[in-house]
C-alpha positions as CSV (number, residue, x, y, z in Angstrom):
1,M,157.1,88.7,50.5
2,A,155.0,86.1,52.3
3,K,157.6,85.9,55.0
4,R,157.4,89.6,55.7
5,R,153.6,89.6,56.1
6,R,153.9,86.7,58.5
7,R,156.5,88.5,60.5
8,S,154.4,91.7,60.8
9,R,151.4,89.7,62.1
10,A,153.6,87.8,64.5
11,R,155.1,91.1,65.8
12,R,151.7,92.6,66.5
13,R,152.0,95.2,69.3
14,R,149.8,94.9,72.3
15,P,147.8,98.0,73.3
16,S,149.9,100.6,75.2
17,L,149.3,101.4,78.8
18,V,148.2,104.9,77.8
19,L,145.5,103.6,75.5
20,I,144.2,101.3,78.2
21,L,144.1,104.1,80.7
22,L,142.3,106.4,78.2
23,L,139.6,103.7,77.7
24,L,139.2,103.3,81.4
25,V,138.7,107.1,81.9
26,V,136.2,107.3,79.1
27,A,134.2,104.3,80.6
28,A,134.3,105.9,84.1
29,G,133.1,109.2,82.7
30,F,130.2,107.5,80.9
31,V,129.2,105.6,84.1
32,T,129.4,108.8,86.1
33,R,127.3,110.8,83.7
34,R,124.7,108.1,83.4
35,V,124.4,106.8,86.9
36,L,125.9,109.3,89.5
37,A,124.9,112.6,87.9
38,P,121.1,112.0,88.0
39,R,121.3,110.9,91.6
40,A,123.4,114.0,92.6
41,M,121.0,116.3,90.8
42,H,118.0,114.7,92.5
43,F,119.7,115.0,95.9
44,L,120.6,118.7,95.3
45,S,117.1,119.7,94.0
46,H,115.0,117.7,96.5
47,R,116.7,118.6,99.7
48,S,114.6,120.1,102.5
49,A,115.5,123.6,103.1
50,A,117.1,123.7,106.6
51,P,117.2,127.1,108.3
52,A,120.7,128.6,108.2
53,P,122.3,128.8,111.7
54,A,122.5,132.3,113.1
55,L,126.0,133.8,113.2
56,G,127.5,134.5,116.6
57,G,124.7,132.7,118.5
58,E,122.3,135.5,117.9
59,S,118.7,134.7,117.3
60,P,117.2,136.0,114.0
61,Q,115.3,139.2,114.1
62,P,111.5,138.7,113.9
63,N,109.7,140.1,110.8
64,P,107.4,142.9,111.9
65,A,104.7,141.7,109.4
66,Y,104.2,138.6,111.5
67,G,102.6,138.5,114.9
68,A,104.3,137.1,118.0
69,D,103.2,133.5,117.2
70,G,104.7,133.6,113.6
71,N,101.4,134.1,111.8
72,L,100.3,137.0,109.7
73,T,98.4,139.7,111.6
74,D,94.8,140.4,110.6
75,S,95.6,143.7,108.8
76,D,98.5,142.1,106.9
77,R,96.3,139.2,105.9
78,R,93.6,141.5,104.6
79,A,96.2,143.5,102.6
80,L,97.6,140.3,101.2
81,D,94.2,139.1,100.2
82,R,93.5,142.4,98.5
83,I,96.7,142.2,96.5
84,V,96.0,138.6,95.4
85,R,92.5,139.6,94.3
86,E,93.8,142.6,92.3
87,R,96.5,140.5,90.5
88,S,94.2,137.6,89.8
89,G,91.7,139.9,88.0
90,R,88.7,139.5,90.4
């Protein structure tokens, strides 16, 4: 029986290619999750909001609540201040 045990140890199989590939995939997934995912989330959540280009070369329609210079008109500013005061409880 001693000979059989020695033979089984000598005939030890090396890891299959599938097992090696599986370990590489698991390691790559771990690295991706721990290193690349936080960077991607930071990039996606901290991008500056760029204005969307107008379709067909048309300029966007101005909002009537704003004056010609892009600021709120005086009446709209007073209405906004009144709403803010009402909602804040003052």
